[in-house]
C-alpha positions in Angstrom: 74.7 -62.0 27.1 78.0 -60.7 25.8 78.0 -63.3 23.1 74.9 -62.0 21.5 76.4 -58.7 20.4 79.4 -60.5 19.2 77.3 -62.8 17.1 75.3 -59.9 15.7 78.5 -58.0 14.9 79.9 -61.1 13.1 76.8 -61.6 11.1 76.9 -57.9 10.1 80.5 -58.2 8.9 79.7 -61.3 6.9 76.8 -59.6 5.2 79.0 -56.5 4.5 81.8 -58.7 3.1 79.4 -60.7 0.9 77.9 -57.4 -0.4 81.4 -56.1 -1.3 82.2 -59.4 -3.1 78.9 -59.1 -4.9 79.7 -55.5 -5.9 83.1 -56.6 -7.2 81.6 -59.4 -9.2 79.2 -56.8 -10.7 81.9 -54.3 -11.3 83.0 -56.1 -14.5 79.5 -55.9 -15.9 79.0 -52.3 -14.8 82.3 -51.3 -16.4 81.3 -53.1 -19.7 77.8 -51.5 -19.6 79.2 -48.0 -19.0 81.7 -48.4 -22.0 78.9 -49.7 -24.2 76.6 -46.9 -23.3 79.2 -44.3 -24.0 80.1 -46.0 -27.3 76.5 -45.8 -28.4 76.4 -42.1 -27.7 79.7 -41.4 -29.5 81.8 -43.7 -31.6 84.9 -42.2 -30.0 84.6 -42.0 -26.2 86.1 -38.8 -24.7 87.9 -39.6 -21.5 89.1 -37.4 -18.7 91.5 -38.4 -16.0 88.9 -40.2 -13.8 87.2 -42.0 -16.6 90.6 -43.1 -18.0 91.7 -44.5 -14.6 88.4 -46.3 -14.1 87.5 -47.6 -17.5 90.9 -48.1 -19.3 93.3 -48.8 -16.5 90.9 -50.2 -13.9 90.1 -53.8 -13.5 88.8 -56.3 -14.0 88.2 -55.8 -17.8 87.2 -58.1 -20.6 87.7 -55.6 -23.4 90.5 -53.9 -25.2 90.7 -50.1 -25.5 92.2 -48.1 -28.3 93.2 -44.6 -27.0 94.2 -41.6 -29.1 96.2 -39.1 -27.1 95.9 -35.7 -28.7 95.9 -31.9 -28.3 93.0 -30.4 -30.3 93.2 -26.9 -28.9 94.7 -24.6 -31.6 96.8 -22.9 -28.9 98.8 -26.2 -28.5 100.1 -25.9 -32.1 99.4 -29.5 -33.1 98.8 -29.1 -36.8 98.5 -32.8 -37.5 96.1 -33.6 -34.6 93.0 -32.5 -36.5 93.9 -34.7 -39.5 94.7 -37.6 -37.2 91.4 -37.0 -35.3 89.4 -37.1 -38.6 91.0 -40.4 -39.7 90.5 -41.9 -36.3 86.8 -40.9 -36.3 86.4 -42.6 -39.7 88.0 -45.8 -38.3 85.8 -45.8 -35.2 82.7 -45.1 -37.2 83.5 -47.9 -39.6 84.0 -50.2 -36.6 80.7 -49.1 -35.1 78.8 -50.2 -38.3 80.8 -53.3 -39.0 79.3 -56.8 -38.9 81.4 -57.8 -36.0 80.1 -55.0 -33.7 79.6 -55.2 -30.8 82.9 -56.8 -29.7 85.5 -56.3 -27.1 87.1 -53.2 -28.6 86.3 -49.6 -27.7 87.7 -46.5 -29.3 88.5 -43.6 -26.9 90.3 -40.3 -26.9 92.2 -38.3 -24.2 92.7 -34.6 -24.9 95.6 -33.0 -23.2 93.5 -30.1 -21.8 91.1 -32.6 -20.2 93.5 -35.3 -19.1 97.0 -33.7 -18.6 97.5 -36.0 -15.6 97.1 -39.0 -17.9 99.9 -37.7 -20.2 102.2 -37.1 -17.2 101.5 -40.6 -15.7 102.3 -42.3 -19.0 105.2 -39.9 -19.8 103.7 -38.9 -23.1 105.3 -35.7 -24.4 104.1 -35.8 -28.0 100.7 -35.9 -29.9 99.0 -37.5 -31.6 99.7 -41.0 -30.2 97.7 -44.2 -30.5 98.1 -46.9 -27.8 96.3 -50.2 -27.4 95.4 -51.2 -23.8 94.7 -55.0 -23.7 92.1 -56.6 -21.6 94.6 -58.1 -19.3 97.8 -56.6 -18.0 99.5 -53.3 -18.9 100.4 -52.0 -22.3 103.9 -52.5 -23.7 106.0 -50.7 -26.3 104.6 -53.0 -29.0 101.1 -51.7 -28.2 102.1 -48.2 -29.4 101.4 -47.4 -33.1 104.5 -46.1 -34.9 102.8 -43.3 -36.8 106.2 -41.9 -37.8 106.7 -44.9 -40.1 103.2 -45.9 -41.1 101.3 -42.6 -41.3 97.8 -41.8 -39.9 95.3 -42.8 -42.5 92.2 -44.6 -41.4 93.1 -47.7 -43.4 96.5 -47.9 -41.6 94.9 -47.4 -38.2 92.3 -50.2 -39.0 95.1 -52.5 -40.0 97.0 -51.8 -36.8 93.9 -52.4 -34.7 93.4 -55.7 -36.4 97.0 -56.6 -35.6 96.5 -55.7 -31.9 93.0 -57.2 -31.4 92.2 -59.5 -34.3 89.1 -57.4 -35.0 88.8 -56.7 -38.7 87.5 -53.3 -39.8 86.5 -52.4 -43.3 87.0 -48.7 -43.6 84.1 -46.8 -45.1 84.7 -43.2 -45.8 81.8 -40.8 -45.9 80.8 -39.6 -49.4 82.4 -36.3 -50.4 79.8 -34.3 -52.2 82.2 -31.4 -52.9 83.2 -32.8 -56.3 79.5 -33.3 -57.3 78.6 -29.8 -56.2 81.6 -28.3 -58.0 80.6 -30.1 -61.2 77.0 -28.9 -61.0 78.2 -25.4 -60.3 80.6 -25.6 -63.3 77.8 -26.9 -65.6 75.4 -24.1 -64.3 78.1 -21.5 -65.0 78.8 -22.9 -68.5 75.0 -22.8 -69.2 74.8 -19.3 -68.0 77.7 -18.3 -70.2 76.0 -19.9 -73.2 72.9 -18.0 -72.4 74.7 -14.7 -72.3 76.5 -15.5 -75.6 73.5 -17.0 -77.3 73.8 -14.6 -80.2 77.5 -15.3 -80.7 78.7 -18.8 -80.3 81.9 -18.5 -82.3 84.0 -19.3 -79.2 82.7 -22.9 -79.3 84.8 -23.3 -82.5 88.0 -22.1 -80.8 90.6 -24.9 -81.2 92.9 -23.5 -78.5 90.2 -23.6 -75.9 89.2 -27.2 -76.6 92.9 -28.2 -76.7 93.5 -26.7 -73.3 90.4 -28.4 -71.9 91.5 -31.7 -73.4 95.0 -31.3 -71.9 93.5 -30.5 -68.5 91.3 -33.6 -68.6 94.3 -35.8 -69.7 96.5 -34.5 -66.9 93.8 -35.2 -64.3 93.2 -38.7 -65.5 96.9 -39.7 -66.0 98.0 -38.3 -62.7 95.8 -40.5 -60.5 93.0 -38.0 -59.7 90.3 -40.6 -60.1 92.3 -43.0 -57.8 92.3 -40.3 -55.2 88.6 -39.9 -55.5 88.0 -43.6 -55.0 90.6 -44.4 -52.3 90.7 -41.1 -50.4 94.5 -41.1 -49.6 96.0 -38.5 -47.2 97.3 -35.2 -48.6 100.8 -36.0 -47.4 102.4 -38.1 -44.7 105.4 -38.2 -42.4 108.5 -40.1 -43.6 110.5 -42.6 -41.5 113.0 -40.0 -40.4 110.3 -37.6 -39.1 110.2 -35.3 -42.2 107.4 -34.8 -44.7 106.9 -37.3 -47.5 105.4 -36.0 -50.8 105.7 -39.2 -52.8 104.3 -42.5 -51.5 106.6 -45.5 -51.7 105.5 -48.4 -53.9 103.3 -48.6 -57.0 100.1 -49.5 -55.1 99.7 -46.2 -53.3 100.0 -42.5 -53.8 99.4 -39.2 -52.0 97.1 -36.3 -53.0 100.1 -33.9 -53.3 101.8 -36.4 -55.5 99.0 -36.1 -58.0 99.5 -32.3 -58.1 103.2 -32.7 -58.6 102.7 -35.1 -61.6 100.1 -32.6 -63.1 102.6 -29.7 -62.9 105.5 -31.8 -64.3 103.3 -33.1 -67.1 102.1 -29.6 -68.0 105.6 -28.3 -68.1 106.7 -31.2 -70.3 103.8 -30.5 -72.7 104.7 -26.8 -72.7 108.2 -27.7 -73.8 106.8 -29.8 -76.7 104.5 -27.0 -77.7 107.5 -24.6 -77.8 109.4 -27.0 -80.1 106.4 -27.4 -82.4 105.9 -23.6 -82.6 109.6 -23.1 -83.2 109.3 -25.4 -86.2 106.0 -24.1 -87.7 106.2 -20.4 -87.2 107.9 -18.0 -89.6 109.3 -15.5 -87.2 113.0 -14.5 -86.7 115.4 -17.5 -86.9 117.2 -16.5 -83.6 113.9 -16.3 -81.8 112.9 -19.7 -83.2 116.2 -21.2 -82.1 115.7 -20.0 -78.6 112.2 -21.4 -78.5 113.4 -24.8 -79.7 116.3 -24.9 -77.1 114.1 -23.8 -74.2 111.4 -26.3 -75.3 113.9 -29.2 -75.6 115.4 -28.3 -72.2 111.9 -28.2 -70.5 110.9 -31.5 -72.1 114.1 -33.3 -71.1 114.2 -31.9 -67.6 110.6 -32.3 -66.5 109.8 -35.5 -68.3 113.0 -37.0 -66.7 111.6 -36.0 -63.3 108.3 -37.8 -64.1 110.3 -40.9 -65.2 112.4 -40.7 -62.1 109.4 -40.7 -59.8 107.9 -43.6 -61.8 111.1 -45.6 -61.4 111.3 -44.9 -57.7 107.8 -46.3 -57.2 108.1 -49.3 -59.6 111.6 -50.6 -59.4 110.9 -53.8 -61.3 110.3 -57.0 -59.2 109.7 -55.5 -55.7 111.3 -58.4 -53.9 114.6 -58.1 -55.8 117.7 -56.7 -54.2 119.8 -57.5 -51.2 118.2 -58.8 -47.9 119.9 -59.4 -44.5 118.8 -62.3 -42.4 117.7 -60.8 -39.0 116.5 -64.1 -37.3 115.5 -67.6 -38.2 114.3 -71.0 -37.1 117.5 -73.0 -36.7 118.3 -75.0 -39.8 121.1 -77.6 -40.1 122.4 -76.1 -43.4 122.9 -72.8 -41.6 124.5 -73.9 -38.4 127.2 -71.5 -37.1 126.8 -69.1 -40.0 126.8 -65.3 -39.5 126.4 -62.3 -41.8 123.8 -64.2 -43.8 122.4 -62.4 -46.9 120.1 -63.3 -49.8 120.1 -61.5 -53.1 117.3 -61.8 -55.6 117.5 -60.6 -59.2 114.8 -60.8 -61.9 117.1 -60.6 -65.0 116.8 -64.2 -66.1 113.7 -64.0 -68.4 111.0 -65.5 -66.2 113.2 -66.9 -63.5 114.6 -65.1 -60.4 118.2 -65.7 -59.5 118.8 -66.4 -55.9 122.2 -66.0 -54.2 122.5 -66.9 -50.5 125.7 -66.1 -48.7 126.9 -66.7 -45.2 130.2 -66.8 -43.3 131.4 -69.8 -41.2 134.6 -68.9 -39.3 135.0 -65.9 -41.6 135.0 -68.1 -44.7 132.2 -67.4 -47.2 129.6 -70.1 -48.1 127.6 -69.3 -51.2 124.9 -71.2 -52.9 123.1 -70.3 -56.1 119.6 -71.1 -57.1 116.4 -70.1 -59.0 113.0 -69.0 -58.0 109.8 -68.6 -60.0 106.1 -67.8 -59.1 104.1 -71.0 -58.7 101.0 -72.0 -60.5 99.1 -71.5 -57.3 96.9 -68.5 -56.7 98.5 -67.6 -53.3 100.1 -64.2 -53.3 103.8 -64.4 -52.5 104.2 -68.1 -53.2 107.4 -69.0 -54.9 109.1 -72.2 -55.9 112.8 -72.1 -55.1 115.4 -74.7 -56.2 119.1 -75.1 -55.4 120.8 -75.3 -57.8 118.4 -76.6 -60.5 115.3 -74.9 -61.7 112.3 -75.5 -59.3 109.0 -77.2 -59.9 106.4 -74.5 -60.4 103.5 -76.7 -59.3 104.2 -76.5 -55.5 105.4 -73.5 -53.5 108.2 -74.1 -51.0 108.9 -70.4 -50.3 106.0 -68.3 -49.0 106.4 -64.5 -48.3 103.7 -64.2 -45.7 104.4 -60.6 -44.6 106.3 -57.9 -46.4 107.3 -54.3 -46.5 109.4 -54.2 -49.6 111.4 -51.2 -48.4 112.1 -52.7 -44.9 111.5 -56.3 -44.1 109.9 -59.6 -45.2 108.8 -62.8 -43.4 109.4 -66.0 -45.3 107.8 -69.4 -44.3 108.5 -72.8 -45.7 107.2 -76.3 -44.9 109.1 -79.0 -46.7 108.1 -82.7 -46.7 110.7 -85.2 -45.6 111.1 -89.0 -45.4 108.7 -89.7 -48.2 106.1 -87.2 -47.0 105.9 -89.0 -43.7 107.0 -85.9 -41.8 107.9 -82.3 -42.6 110.3 -79.6 -41.6 109.3 -76.0 -41.1 111.5 -73.0 -41.8 111.0 -69.4 -40.9 113.1 -66.3 -41.7 112.9 -62.6 -41.0 114.8 -60.7 -43.7 115.5 -57.0 -43.5 116.8 -54.4 -46.0 119.4 -53.1 -43.6 121.9 -55.0 -41.4 120.5 -53.3 -38.3 116.8 -53.5 -37.6 114.9 -52.1 -34.6 114.6 -54.9 -32.1 111.2 -53.7 -30.7 109.7 -53.8 -34.2 111.2 -57.3 -34.8 109.6 -58.6 -31.6 106.3 -57.1 -32.7 106.6 -59.0 -36.0 107.2 -62.2 -34.0 104.1 -61.4 -31.9 102.0 -61.0 -35.0 103.2 -64.4 -36.4 102.3 -66.1 -33.1 98.8 -64.5 -33.3 98.5 -66.0 -36.8 99.2 -69.5 -35.3 102.9 -69.7 -36.2 104.0 -70.4 -32.6 107.5 -71.5 -33.7 108.3 -67.8 -34.3 109.0 -67.6 -30.5 112.0 -70.0 -31.1 113.6 -67.8 -33.8 117.2 -67.0 -33.1 118.9 -63.7 -34.1 121.6 -63.8 -36.8 124.8 -62.0 -36.2 125.1 -59.1 -38.6 128.1 -57.2 -37.3 131.9 -57.4 -37.8 131.2 -59.0 -41.2 133.9 -59.4 -43.8 133.8 -56.5 -46.2 131.5 -54.4 -44.0 132.5 -51.6 -41.8 129.9 -51.8 -39.1 129.6 -52.1 -35.3 127.6 -54.4 -33.0 124.0 -53.5 -32.4 123.5 -53.9 -28.6 119.7 -53.3 -28.7 118.4 -56.6 -27.3 
């Protein structure tokens, strides 16, 4: 009789264990369903401490989570958090209505006032911050977006999400009807003014008024105001050193405040020209005319020089030109044992780009000169490089597959050998400075592996310290 209760107890335990196993098996589906339901209600899921632990850090998971850590309350004094939140919402909304939705990526947000425990557990002491939590394992330093360097625009956030998750997001900004409304209001005001002055329309023949209007229109168009209307760039952004940047680097981008700066400088330059014209055409006192001419000339020289200086800083000729330092590479026989390797490119050869590669073997320089030219292929960043003779422009052997012209470039080459029976692959990471942040270099290697270039894992660092002619110290950040 004693065995019967034991048998019943064992059966009860087996049923309980099987029920627990069944619940665990369903927990993945339940977690996914809960995230999907929350995502349908709001494109950015607001998380508190419990939801964060359960849905973002809890397991098992088969989805990635993008989390924005912020402090929206005005009492927290985070001036940039509102702008970052708006750009983040645009990215999440664009993802929600993309063709690839639904997929295994969810956009969430943790506010400090609702999840201070989360900030403390992750040791986050700044906001805003964007972190990618992968489907498996914990996040790493490479999963944190470097907003100090890249900025917080929706396009940049979308590109970073693509790098982390391979999910492409085409950013669609909501239409801004403020400009249309302003134009309609201006037209209505102009029509009302014409109605009031319907008996005296002499002002329509005022040359000065039309000249000022023409100048205002010219300043707006030549300063990039239309580009701002189409692309919707941020007003300003943080620089790499943590300050505020008013001028965007490169000729393919600009900031809103940059447009206003160009308008003011152009207006001051034109004012200088007008003063010189008036000084030459008026019949006032000679001393007064001389002062007008000198002031006008000084204004034109100063402010137009500033415009040219800004233009030169954004379009410095061939963007790939200049000195590059080899950070790491796939080992190549012609570079064995070399350290302090550099490459200098110059576009002063009338269609050809001169190439000067220098390395040091036992502190003795080894230099080779060559030429590069864009190929006839349509691939962006494809060059034909020859040492020492001019290269064949029909086939690229030097492909710049990832580049930030101010900081780094990734170069890939696949060269046929033994009569095209085999090939040899080369891979270099070049940087603008001898020292380059190692975490960022590892993140670049990770992106290359995600693109299928698995040899990137075998790249070896190039020694760039204690170099002849350079007063630098070792970089011990490994």
